[in-house]
N, C-alpha and C positions, 0 to 999 in steps of 0.2 A: 658314442651315441647309445641311447637307450632303446631296447627292443620295443616295438609296438606293433599292433596288428596292421596288416596291409590296408584294411578298410579305413584306418586313421591317417594314412599317408597324405591324403588330400585335404587335411583339416586346416591348412593354412598355418602350420607350425612356424613360429617366429622365434629364433634363438637370439638372445641379446647378450649372452655371456661372451666376453672377448677372448676367453681361453677355452680350449677343449676341456670338457668335463671328464674326470677320471672314470674309468670303468669300475663298477661296483666290485668290491673285493670281500665284503662280509655282509652279514644280515643288516647291519646298520646302514651301510652304503645302499643296499637294495631298498631299504625303507625310504631313504632320502630320495632315491631315483623315482620310486613309486609316488612319493608325495609331490614331486615336481610334475609328474604326468597328470595327477589329479588336478593340481592347481592350474596347470596350463589348459586342461580341458575345460575347466569352469570358466577361465578367462575367454576362451575362444567360442564356447557354446552356451554360455549362460542365457536364460535360466535352464538348468538341467537337473536331473534327479540322480540319486546314487545309482539307480539301476541303469540310467543312460551312461554314466561314467564307466560302470563295469562292462556294459555291452560294447562300448566303443574302444576301450583301452585294453580289454582282455584280462584286467585284474579281477580277482574273485570278489564277490559281494562283501564278504567279511572284511577283506583288506580295505576295500573302498570305504566301508562304513567306519572303520577304525581311523583311517586317514582323514576322512571328512570331519570326524569328531575332533581330532587334533587341530585341524585348520579352523574350525568354529571356535575352539578354545583360544586360539591365537588371534581371533578376530580378523582372519584373512578371508574367510568365507562365512556367509550367513544364509539362513533359511528365509524364504519369502512367503511360505504358506503352501497350500495344496493347489494342485491344478487337476481339473477333471477333463480337460481337452485332450484325452489320450485313451488308448485302448486299455482296458483293465482297471485296476483299482487306482484311485487318486494318489498322486505322488507328491512328496515334499520337494520343492524346487530350491536350487542353490544358485547364488550369485556371489561375485566377489564382494568383500567388505572392505577391509583395509583402512577403515576410517581413522584408526589411531595412528596411522603411519604416513610418512612423506619421504620422498627422495628428492635430492637437490642436484641440479646441473648448473654449471658455471661456464662462461665462455669469455675468453680474452680476445678482443678484436683490436684493430689498429686504433680505433677512435671511441671504443666503448667497452664496458664490462656488462655482462648479462647474467642474471640469476633466474632460474626457473625451478619451481617446485611442483611435483605431481603426486597424486595418490596412487594406490596400487593398480587402479584401473586405467591410469594414464591421463586422468583429468587434471588440468592445470589448477593449481592452488594459488600461484602467483607468478607473474612475469615482470621482472624489474630490469630496466636498462639505465645504466649510469654513464654519462659522457666521461670519457677518460682517454687521454692521448697516450696509450700504451706504447706506440711506436716511437714516441719521443722521450719516454720516461725510462729511468734505469730499472732493472728487474726488481730491486728491493722496494722501490716505490710502488710498482705495479702490484707486487705481492701484498704490501700493506693495504692498498685499496681493495684488492680482491678479498682479503681476510675480513676487512670491515664490512663489505657487502655480504659476505657469507654469514657473519655473526648476526647481521640484521635479518637475513632470511631465516636462519635457524630460530631466532627469537620470535619471528612472526608465526611460523608453523608450530612452535612449541606453545605459544599462547593459545593456539587452537586445540591444544590437548593432544598433539601428534608427536610421535617419536621419529626422529630422523633415522632412516635405514642406511643411508650412505650418500656420498656426493662424488661427482666426477667433474673434473675441469677439462675443458677443451682449449687447446693451445694451437695457434697456427705455425707449427713447426714439427720437428722430429721429436718423438717421445719414446724413451726406452722402457723396458719392463719394470724398472724401479720407480717410474713416475717422474724421472728427471728429463729435462729438455736439453739434449746435447747441442742443438742448433735450431734457432728460429730466426732466419734471415730477415723476415718482415719486421721483427721486433728488435733486431740487433742483439739477440740473446745467444750466449754460449754457456753450456754446462750449468743450467739453473735447476736446482733440486726442488721443483715445484711441489710435489707431494709432501716431501719432508718439511719444507718451509711452511706449507699451509697447515699440516698437522701440528707443528710447533706453535703456530699463531693461534690455533684453536685449542691449545693445551691438551693435545693428544686425546681427541674425542673417542668415544667408544665405538663409533661407526667407522666404516672403511672410507678412506679418501683416495680416489683414483684420478689418473690423468691420462688423457688420450688426445689424439689430433682432432681438430674441429671437423675435418673431413670424415673421419671414422665415426664420430658421434652423430654427425648430420646424416650419415648413411643409416645408422641404427634408427634414428628418428623417422627417416623416410620409410624404412622397412616396416616399422610398427604403426606409424600414425599418418603417413602421407597418402597421396592418391594411389600409389602403387604398393600399398601395404600388402605384405605377404609374398612379394616377389622374391624368388630364390636367387636371382642373378641381377644385381642392380648396382649402378654407380651413381653416387651423388658428387657432382662437380661443384665445389664451393667457390664462392666469389670473395670479394673484399680486397684487402691489400695484397693478398697472395691467392693462389689457386691450388687446390688440392683435390684428390679423388679418394672418397671413401668407397670401398669395394665390398659388396656382399656377393660371395660366390658359393653356389650350392647351399644357400641358406645361412651361411656363416660369414662373419667378418674376416676378410683376408688381411693378415697382418704381416706376413713375411718372416724371415729368419730372426730378425732383431726388432720387429715391430715397425719397420720403416716403409712398408708397402704403401702404394698410392701416392708417393711423393712425386707428382708430375709438374710441380710449379716451375721447375727449372729444366724441363724438357725443351730442348732447342728446336724451334720450328723454323727459324729464319736466322742463319748465321750473320746476315748483314742487317738484322733488325735493330731495334732500339736497345740501349744498354740496360742491364738488369742489376739490381742491388747485389746479386751474387758475384758480379765481376765479369760475367759473360754477356753475350748479346742474343737477342731474339728468343729469350725464354718465353714460355707460355704466359707466365705472370707479367713479363714486360710487354706483352702484346694485348692481354685481355684483363689483367688485374685492374681494380678500380682506379688506382692512381694513373695507370696508363690510359685508361678510357677518358678520365677527366682531362689529362694533358692533351689528348688528341682532339677532343670535342670542344673543350673550353680553354683554348690556349691563353686567354687573358687571365686565367687563374694561376698560371705557372709563375712561381716566384721562389727561386732557390734560397733567398734570404729569409723568407717567411713561409716555410712549407705548411701544407694543410694538415690540420689535426682533426678536423671534423668534415667528413665527406658527404654527409647527408644533404646539406644545402646544394652542393654541386650536382649530386645525383637527381635531386628534385628538379633542378634547372634543366638538366639534360632531358628528363621525361617531358617537361613542359615544352621545350623546343621541338622535340620529336612529334608531340601531338599537334603542334602548330605547323608541321611539315617543313621545318627548316632543312634546306637541302644539304648543308654542310654536316649537320648532326645526323641526318638520315644516312648519308654516305659513310660517315664514320662508324655508325652502328652496323651497317651492312658489312663493312670490312672487319669489324670486331666479330660479327657473327661468323664470317668465313673462317677466322682463326679458331673460334670455338669449335666449328665443324671439323677442322683439321685435327684438333686434339681429340674430339669425340670419335673420329674415324680410327685413330690409333687405339683407343680404348676398345672400340668395337672389334677390331681385328685381333687384339691380344686376349680379350676376355669374353667376347661374345655375350654381353649382358642383354637382358630383356629390355632395359631402358637405361639411358643416361639422363639424370635429372639435374637441371641447373638450379643453383641456389644463390642466395644473397643478391648482390647487385646484378648478377647474370639473370636471375629470375625477374627482378624489377624491370630490366630492359628486354625481357624475352619477347614481347610483341614485335620488336624491331630486329632482334637478333636471330630468332628461330628460322625465318624463311631462308636466309643465306646459310645458316648453320646446317639446316637439314639438307639443303642442296649439296653442300660441301661434304657432309657425311656420306650421302649416297654416291657422290662422284669418287671419293677417295677410298672407300672401304673395298677390300678385296672381295668379300663374299657378296653375292647378289642381294640387293635390297638391304645392305649393311648387316647381313646375317640376322635379320629380323629385329635389329636394335632400334628402339624408338628414342627420340630426343625430345624432351619436354621440360617444362618449368616446374619447380617445386611450388606447392601451395602452403608450405610451412613457414612460419616466422620463427626467428631465433632457434633454428633447427639444431645447431650444435649443443646449445644449452638444454634443449628438450631431450636430445639424445643422451646427454650426460646424466640427466635424471633417470632416463630409461635404463641406462647401463647400471646405475646405482641400485636398481631393483634386482640385479642378476642373482645375488645370493638367495633372496627369497624365492625367485622363480626357479632356481636350481634345487628347491626343496629343503632349504635350510631356513626355517622361520626365525624371526628374532626371539630372543629369550623373553619369557614372561616376566613382567615387572610387578 
């Protein structure tokens, strides 16, 4: 962690890097660290002046002036003119620029592939969703489709005159530090070298290619862009074909010893419950995952000979029936909400987050899930009032892909701008 003045501690600092930054060891590292402080301050407090940055960060004015000049040369920061609405002489104000750059996030789901591109300020440049039955396709086919979507997205932002800073892929499974997926039960994957395969398909691009779990990336998106942006202790509970937890603890993504933290999809809540694809019974995914919800509420869709590959029509039908007050659907949603609340209570007791945010289909169904889920959370948590933990629905769409693009900005946000071209 970089030293900063105590007065800056409440500035809403958001850290998107998924690895701890090394401590500065020489003057070059110190300059990188200081550059990151300046860039972060502009992002959080723009428009601001050089004097504002120096006063709030503790850096001397000459250092700030030099760093700002570098960032302007890199087109990461730009001047917006003078302001006179302040005590003393008018000051030249600074805001993020980043117009020449873009970051990409990709998401593999059971029934679709998603691509999102954002600029340095987090503004979406594109959001593409392609129907694709990844759960039924072999990994090689999925990677070919993913590479094709990636090339299209790169082509689109390149045509806008932007340089890609990096991309990150979200996968519903375990991801190791090399970017490989040792296990993704929902997709039927074992030992798939996602990062290496995608780099090869893109012919070894100059930018970084990363891989992370959809839950981790959704949590990063929630921390930066969601209703609870800036929260230092947050859990994003993903939905879809599987359920995962992306955990922000003390302002940073909690990864664990080998990067497998947050894998709660196969946490057993009911040993006598329905079977799970992992071979056990009563796992959280088997109780509240999208396939389980569809089977429970729309039994007429269950067909082992013709498994679903696109869940959107069924989800839309469930919402319509709930709005019509269908008693069977409402009862099933209440039971699903209770199971969600049980899972949230475990997270509240273990992690004591400020909020657990429901994503994907859990967010879509939140109006009918949350009452029962919140009651169960309050009843099952050990600490009074669930230790202050709130349970709410995400307002983000394609959160994992958005988080992947956000994570791809990590190098720049850590103070290492792209090379001038």
